[in-house]
C-alpha positions in Angstrom: 46.8 46.7 37.7 47.8 46.9 34.1 48.5 43.1 34.0 45.0 42.4 35.5 43.4 44.7 32.9 45.3 42.8 30.1 44.1 39.5 31.5 40.5 40.7 31.6 40.7 42.0 28.0 42.1 38.6 26.9 39.3 36.8 28.7 36.7 39.1 27.1 38.3 38.6 23.7 38.4 34.9 24.2 34.7 34.8 25.1 33.8 37.0 22.1 35.8 34.8 19.8 34.3 31.6 21.3 30.7 33.0 20.8 31.6 34.2 17.3 32.9 30.7 16.4 29.8 29.1 17.8 27.6 31.4 15.7 29.6 30.6 12.6 29.4 26.9 13.3 25.6 27.2 13.9 25.3 29.2 10.7 27.1 26.5 8.8 25.0 23.8 10.4 21.8 25.6 9.4 23.0 26.0 5.8 24.0 22.3 5.6 20.6 21.1 7.0 18.8 23.5 4.7 20.7 21.9 1.7 19.7 18.4 2.9 16.1 19.5 3.2 16.1 21.0 -0.3 17.4 17.7 -1.7 14.7 15.8 0.4 17.3 13.7 2.2 15.8 11.7 5.1 18.1 12.2 8.1 20.2 9.3 9.5 20.0 8.3 13.1 23.0 10.5 14.0 21.5 13.5 12.3 18.0 13.5 13.9 18.8 15.8 16.9 20.7 18.3 14.6 17.8 18.3 12.1 15.2 19.0 14.9 17.3 21.8 16.4 17.8 23.5 13.0 14.1 23.1 12.1 13.1 24.9 15.3 15.2 27.9 14.1 13.8 28.1 10.6 11.6 31.0 9.6 10.7 29.8 6.1 7.3 28.0 6.5 7.8 25.7 3.5 11.3 24.6 4.6 10.1 24.0 8.1 7.3 21.8 6.9 9.6 19.9 4.6 12.1 19.4 7.4 9.4 18.1 9.8 8.2 15.7 7.1 11.7 14.4 6.6 12.2 13.8 10.4 8.8 12.0 10.3 10.0 9.9 7.4 12.9 8.7 9.6 10.6 7.5 12.3 8.0 6.1 9.9 10.6 3.9 8.1 11.8 2.4 11.4 10.5 -1.1 11.8 11.1 -1.3 15.5 9.7 2.1 16.7 9.7 2.6 20.4 6.6 4.1 22.1 8.4 7.4 22.4 9.3 7.4 18.7 5.8 6.4 17.7 4.3 9.2 19.7 6.8 11.7 18.2 5.9 10.5 14.7 2.2 10.9 15.3 2.7 14.4 16.8 4.8 15.6 13.8 2.1 14.4 11.4 -0.6 16.1 13.4 1.5 19.3 13.6 1.8 19.3 9.8 -1.9 18.8 9.3 -2.8 21.6 11.7 -0.1 24.2 11.1 0.9 23.6 7.5 -2.2 22.5 5.6 -0.8 23.8 2.3 2.3 21.5 2.5 2.9 19.9 -0.9 3.0 16.4 0.5 -0.1 16.6 2.6 -1.6 13.6 0.9 1.4 11.5 2.2 1.0 13.0 5.6 -2.8 12.2 5.8 -2.3 8.7 4.5 0.6 7.8 6.8 -1.2 9.3 9.8 -4.2 7.1 9.0 -1.7 4.2 8.8 -0.2 5.0 12.2 -3.6 4.9 13.8 -4.6 1.8 11.9 -1.5 -0.3 12.3 0.1 0.9 15.5 -2.7 2.1 17.7 -5.7 0.1 16.4 -7.6 3.4 16.7 -9.9 2.7 13.8 -12.1 5.8 14.2 -9.1 8.1 14.0 -7.7 6.2 11.0 -11.1 6.7 9.2 -10.9 10.4 10.0 -7.6 10.8 8.1 -8.3 8.4 5.3 -11.6 10.3 4.6 -9.8 13.7 4.8 -7.3 12.4 2.2 -10.2 11.2 0.0 -11.9 14.6 0.3 -8.9 16.9 0.0 -6.6 15.0 -2.3 -8.8 13.0 -4.7 -6.0 12.6 -7.3 -3.5 11.2 -4.7 -1.6 8.0 -5.5 -2.9 6.7 -2.1 -6.6 7.1 -2.8 -7.2 3.5 -4.0 -5.5 2.0 -0.9 -7.2 4.5 1.5 -10.6 3.9 0.0 -10.1 0.1 0.2 -9.1 0.4 3.8 -12.1 2.6 4.6 -14.4 -0.1 3.2 -12.6 -2.7 5.2 -12.8 -0.8 8.5 -16.5 0.2 8.0 -17.5 -3.3 7.2 -16.0 -4.7 10.4 -15.9 -2.0 13.0 -17.0 -2.0 15.8 -18.8 -5.4 15.7 -15.8 -7.4 14.6 -13.0 -5.3 16.2 -10.9 -8.3 17.4 -10.8 -9.8 13.9 -10.0 -6.3 12.5 -7.0 -6.0 14.8 -5.6 -9.3 13.6 -6.2 -8.1 10.0 -4.4 -4.8 10.7 -1.5 -6.8 12.2 -1.4 -9.0 9.1 -1.2 -5.9 6.8 1.5 -4.5 9.1 3.6 -7.7 8.7 2.9 -7.7 5.0 4.3 -4.1 4.6 7.7 -5.3 6.0 7.5 -8.5 3.8 7.2 -10.8 6.8 4.9 -13.1 4.8 5.0 -16.0 7.3 3.7 -13.9 10.1 1.1 -12.3 7.8 -0.1 -15.8 6.9 -0.3 -16.8 10.6 -2.5 -13.8 11.4 -4.8 -14.4 8.4 -5.2 -18.1 9.1 -6.2 -17.3 12.7 -8.9 -15.0 11.5 -10.4 -17.8 9.3 -10.1 -20.3 12.2 -11.4 -18.0 15.0 -13.9 -15.8 13.2 -15.4 -17.9 10.5 -18.7 -15.9 10.3 -16.8 -12.6 10.2 -16.8 -10.6 7.0 -13.0 -10.4 7.4 -12.7 -14.2 7.0 -13.5 -13.7 3.3 -10.9 -10.9 3.1 -8.4 -13.1 4.8 -9.0 -15.9 2.2 -8.5 -13.4 -0.6 -5.3 -12.0 1.0 -3.9 -15.5 1.6 -4.7 -16.5 -2.0 -2.8 -13.4 -3.3 0.2 -14.1 -1.0 0.5 -17.7 -2.1 0.0 -16.7 -5.8 2.2 -13.6 -6.1 4.7 -13.9 -3.3 5.1 -17.7 -2.7 4.3 -19.0 -6.2 2.5 -21.8 -4.4 -0.4 -22.1 -6.8 -2.1 -25.1 -5.1 -2.3 -23.2 -1.9 -3.5 -20.0 -3.7 -6.2 -22.1 -5.4 -7.3 -23.5 -2.0 -7.9 -20.0 -0.5 -9.5 -18.5 -3.7 -11.9 -21.4 -3.9 -12.7 -21.1 -0.1 -13.7 -17.5 -0.7 -15.7 -18.3 -3.8 -17.5 -21.3 -2.2 -18.1 -20.0 1.4 -18.6 -16.3 0.7 -20.1 -15.9 -2.8 -21.5 -12.4 -2.0 -18.2 -11.1 -0.7 -16.8 -8.0 -2.5 -13.7 -10.0 -3.6 -15.6 -13.1 -4.6 -15.7 -12.2 -8.3 -11.9 -11.5 -8.3 -11.3 -14.7 -6.5 -13.3 -16.7 -9.1 -11.3 -15.0 -11.9 -8.0 -15.8 -10.2 -9.0 -19.4 -9.9 -8.9 -19.5 -13.6 -5.5 -17.8 -13.6 -4.2 -20.3 -11.1 -5.4 -23.3 -13.0 -3.6 -21.9 -16.1 -0.4 -21.5 -14.1 -0.8 -25.2 -13.1 -1.5 -26.0 -16.8 -4.9 -27.5 -15.9 -6.6 -26.0 -18.9 -10.0 -27.8 -18.7 -10.3 -26.6 -15.0 -9.3 -23.1 -16.0 -12.0 -23.0 -18.7 -14.7 -24.1 -16.1 -13.4 -21.4 -13.6 -13.5 -18.6 -16.2 -16.9 -19.6 -17.5 -18.2 -19.6 -13.9 -16.8 -16.1 -13.6 -18.5 -14.9 -16.8 -21.8 -16.5 -15.6 -21.9 -15.2 -12.1 -19.9 -12.0 -12.3 -20.5 -10.6 -15.7 -20.7 -7.0 -14.5 -17.1 -7.2 -13.1 -14.0 -6.0 -14.8 -11.9 -8.5 -16.8 -14.8 -10.3 -18.5 -13.0 -9.7 -21.8 -9.8 -11.1 -20.3 -11.7 -14.2 -19.2 -13.1 -14.7 -22.7 -9.6 -14.3 -24.2 -8.0 -16.7 -21.7 -10.7 -19.3 -22.4 -9.8 -19.2 -26.1 -6.2 -19.5 -25.2 -6.9 -22.6 -23.1 -8.7 -24.2 -26.0 -5.6 -23.5 -28.1 -3.5 -25.2 -25.5 -5.9 -28.2 -25.7 -5.6 -28.1 -29.5 -9.4 -27.7 -29.8 -9.1 -25.3 -32.8 -12.9 -25.2 -33.4 -13.8 -24.0 -29.9 -10.8 -21.7 -29.8 -12.0 -20.1 -33.1 -15.6 -19.8 -31.8 -14.4 -18.2 -28.6 -12.2 -15.6 -30.3 -15.1 -14.7 -32.5 -17.3 -14.2 -29.4 -14.7 -11.9 -27.9 -14.6 -9.7 -31.0 -18.4 -9.6 -31.2 -19.0 -8.9 -27.5 -16.0 -6.8 -26.5 -15.2 -4.6 -29.6 -13.3 -2.1 -27.4 -11.1 -4.7 -25.7 -7.4 -4.6 -25.8 -7.5 -8.2 -27.0 -9.5 -7.6 -30.2 -6.4 -7.1 -32.4 -4.8 -10.3 -31.3 -8.1 -12.1 -31.5 -8.5 -11.1 -35.1 -5.1 -12.4 -36.0 -5.8 -15.6 -34.1 -9.1 -16.0 -36.0 -7.3 -15.7 -39.4 -4.8 -18.4 -38.5 -7.4 -20.7 -36.9 -9.7 -20.5 -39.8 -7.0 -22.1 -41.9 -6.6 -25.0 -39.4 -10.3 -25.6 -39.1 -10.8 -25.8 -42.9 
């Protein structure tokens, strides 16, 4: 009898110590995850389940929101998200917007949720909803410029040009992961298949930028900028494309062609930004051509017409030097 009682006591003590050990381990785990959340460390693949379990136990609202955001970051950064992971990502972002509206990174949440609907679901109405919410609630966010540009893009093409818009969204998605060849493939197919679409002009401009900035293929860049300028002169990027034609010719050291491109920009798009830049670069081209008289005249025009330009100080110095040469 006594032996049985002792055995029972040992078993009870063992169970108690086991549970106590579990509680201590759980307490340590919670502390560790809290420290990771405080340092804004995105969980690794092996930590996801542990992160999620701890987050469910947290009482502090700000820490819970921050933990959810970090789990979402893990899924957001994955290039090869499964349907389940994509669904989980969307649900976390929606939970953050609904339950934690005061979360300090709400602009990130709204922008990325808009991106999920735009890139992954092609649900353009939902993406508009969250981009507009971002624009309204977080006007000073670093994402505003991109979100507003995307709003313009979607509203210009949806719903009448939805197939082309899907291809454009795919192109942007590939561009985000720096898969430029697949980006180019999607954009070219828009130009080929949807020539009358507004997005054909956007595709030309996007292609021009890829070849200029990412591929350093200035002849191809020129090809697409000029296509946009010639075929879609009223497009919202037509002025920028005309200016970049001048930039591209300068890269190719074709200074006479650059002057013509910049002058066309000044003639047709004089209400755009960078008109002072165009004037300055025309003067530079004349210098490259060693036409000191026209260079001098152009620098003087810059000073007279753009007194607030960042180029005025340099232009005045150039004028002083050139006046000696012209004499």
